[in-house]
C-alpha positions in Angstrom: 129.6 36.2 72.1 129.3 35.4 76.1 131.2 32.4 77.6 128.8 30.9 80.7 130.5 29.8 83.6 131.5 25.8 84.3 128.1 26.0 86.0 126.1 27.5 84.2 127.2 25.5 81.5 126.8 22.0 83.2 123.0 23.2 83.4 122.6 24.9 80.0 123.5 20.9 78.5 120.9 19.3 81.3 118.7 21.7 80.1 119.2 20.9 76.3 119.6 17.1 76.5 116.5 16.8 78.9 114.5 18.8 76.5 115.2 16.2 73.6 115.1 13.2 75.6 111.7 15.0 76.1 111.0 15.9 72.3 112.1 11.9 71.2 109.1 10.4 74.0 107.0 12.5 72.7 107.9 11.3 69.1 107.3 7.3 69.7 104.3 8.4 72.0 102.5 9.6 69.2 103.5 7.0 66.7 101.2 4.1 68.1 99.2 2.8 66.7 96.5 2.0 69.6 93.9 4.9 68.3 94.1 3.6 65.2 93.4 0.3 66.1 90.5 1.5 68.4 89.0 2.9 65.5 89.6 -0.1 63.7 88.2 -1.7 65.9 85.0 0.5 66.4 84.5 0.5 62.3 83.5 -3.3 62.4 81.8 -3.4 65.0 79.8 -1.0 63.1 79.7 -2.6 60.0 78.8 -6.1 61.8 75.6 -5.0 63.8 74.5 -2.9 60.8 74.5 -4.5 57.2 72.0 -7.0 58.8 73.7 -10.4 59.4 75.5 -10.1 56.3 78.5 -9.2 58.3 81.3 -7.1 56.7 80.7 -9.0 52.9 78.3 -6.8 53.8 79.3 -3.9 52.5 81.6 -5.4 49.2 80.5 -4.0 46.4 80.7 -6.7 43.9 82.9 -6.1 40.0 80.8 -4.8 37.5 80.5 -8.0 35.3 78.5 -9.5 37.9 74.5 -8.3 37.4 73.7 -10.7 39.3 74.4 -9.4 42.4 73.7 -6.1 41.8 70.5 -5.0 42.7 68.0 -3.2 40.1 64.3 -3.7 39.3 62.5 -6.3 38.0 61.3 -4.7 35.2 64.4 -3.6 33.5 67.4 -6.2 34.5 70.8 -5.8 34.1 72.9 -7.0 31.0 76.6 -7.1 30.0 75.7 -4.8 26.7 73.9 -2.6 29.0 76.8 -2.2 31.5 79.5 -2.1 28.8 76.7 0.7 27.2 76.9 2.5 30.6 80.6 2.4 30.9 81.1 3.8 27.2 78.5 6.9 27.4 80.2 7.6 30.8 84.2 7.8 29.4 82.3 8.8 26.0 84.1 12.3 25.1 81.6 13.2 22.9 78.6 14.5 25.3 81.4 16.7 26.8 79.0 20.1 27.7 82.7 21.1 29.2 85.9 21.0 27.0 88.2 22.2 24.4 85.6 22.3 22.0 84.9 25.6 19.4 81.7 26.9 20.2 79.4 26.3 16.1 78.3 28.8 14.3 
């Protein structure tokens, strides 16, 4: 390996320090929340203006047992029993068309 003369060594060390400084500066600059804050503001603004004057709360879904807040057909009203049956049928594995079941001959 060749040795650097003292003058070149000083220049080399200075360049390395400068590159490390730039790397750290760019890392710190990229870690700021300015972009996220702007996106959050724009999202909240859009949600507030498009929620039919109900604001962000218009996008919060009701709980599964709060059937009075869930939009429904007046001819086929929801009930807690219907919601529970739907949960049971959704998670029932016996109705699966894909699974580890052997074909019946």
